[in-house]
matplotlib code that plots the C-alpha trace (Angstrom):
import matplotlib.pyplot as plt

x = [3.5, 4.2, 7.5, 9.1, 12.6, 14.6, 18.1, 20.3, 18.8, 15.3, 12.6, 9.4, 6.6, 4.2, 1.2, 1.8, 4.3, 6.8, 9.6, 12.0, 15.1, 17.7, 21.0, 23.5, 23.4, 26.2, 26.1, 28.9, 27.1, 23.6, 23.0, 20.8, 20.9, 17.7, 16.9, 13.5, 11.9, 8.9, 7.2, 8.5, 5.1, 5.7, 7.9, 10.4, 12.1, 14.0, 11.7, 13.9, 13.9, 10.2, 9.6, 11.9, 10.0, 6.6, 7.9, 9.1, 5.7, 3.9, 6.2, 5.7, 1.9, 2.0, 4.3, 2.0, -1.0, 0.8, 2.0, -1.5, -3.0, -0.2, -0.5, -4.0, -3.5, -6.2, -8.9, -10.5, -11.5, -8.1, -9.9, -9.4, -11.1, -9.2, -9.3, -6.0, -6.0, -2.4, -1.6, -3.0, -3.4, -5.8, -7.2, -10.7, -10.9, -11.6, -9.1, -10.3, -7.5, -7.9]
y = [11.6, 9.3, 9.9, 7.3, 7.1, 3.8, 2.8, 0.6, -2.9, -1.9, -2.8, -1.2, -3.4, -2.2, -4.5, -8.2, -8.4, -5.5, -5.2, -2.2, -2.2, 0.5, -1.2, 1.7, 5.4, 7.9, 11.3, 12.7, 12.2, 12.3, 9.1, 6.2, 2.7, 0.7, -2.9, -3.8, -7.3, -7.5, -10.0, -10.0, -8.8, -5.4, -3.1, -1.0, 2.0, 5.0, 8.0, 9.6, 6.2, 5.8, 9.3, 8.7, 5.5, 7.3, 10.1, 7.6, 5.8, 9.1, 10.1, 6.7, 7.0, 10.5, 9.2, 6.2, 8.5, 10.8, 7.9, 6.4, 9.7, 10.3, 6.9, 7.5, 9.7, 7.9, 9.0, 12.2, 13.3, 12.4, 10.6, 7.0, 4.9, 1.9, -0.4, -1.2, -4.5, -5.3, -2.4, -2.9, 0.8, 1.2, -2.3, -2.3, 1.5, 3.3, 6.0, 8.8, 10.5, 13.8]
z = [31.3, 34.2, 35.9, 38.1, 39.7, 39.5, 40.6, 38.3, 38.2, 39.3, 36.8, 35.6, 34.3, 31.7, 31.5, 31.6, 28.8, 29.0, 31.5, 31.4, 33.5, 34.1, 33.3, 33.6, 34.5, 34.2, 35.8, 33.7, 30.5, 31.9, 30.1, 31.1, 29.5, 29.7, 28.8, 27.4, 27.6, 25.4, 23.0, 19.4, 18.3, 20.0, 17.8, 19.8, 18.3, 19.5, 18.9, 16.1, 14.2, 14.5, 13.2, 10.2, 9.4, 9.6, 7.4, 4.8, 4.8, 4.4, 1.5, -0.2, 0.1, -1.6, -4.3, -4.9, -5.2, -7.7, -9.8, -10.0, -11.1, -13.7, -15.2, -16.6, -19.7, -21.8, -19.3, -20.7, -17.2, -15.7, -12.9, -11.8, -9.1, -7.8, -4.9, -3.3, -1.5, -1.0, 1.3, 4.8, 5.5, 2.5, 2.2, 0.9, 0.4, -2.8, -3.8, -6.0, -8.0, -9.8]

ax = plt.figure().add_subplot(projection="3d")
ax.plot(x, y, z, "-o")
ax.set_aspect("equal")
plt.show()
């Protein structure tokens, strides 16, 4: 982790496209407000929100895999092989369900 000290109004630049500026700091609450300037293509989340999103995605993937396996009762071996092409994470990969 890189640690740097900044006063209110002093920016930090990350690469060519991201600028972070301390906009307010309070000693009584030990709170720092920051402003972030970045291209719209860069997603910016508070850490707890990002973790929640990732956990929901993971739960949805597990639910989808369970649903796909359960929906194949006519298969005597209860095995299916499918290609999922509409989900970027799995695009072009074969999923084997048991």
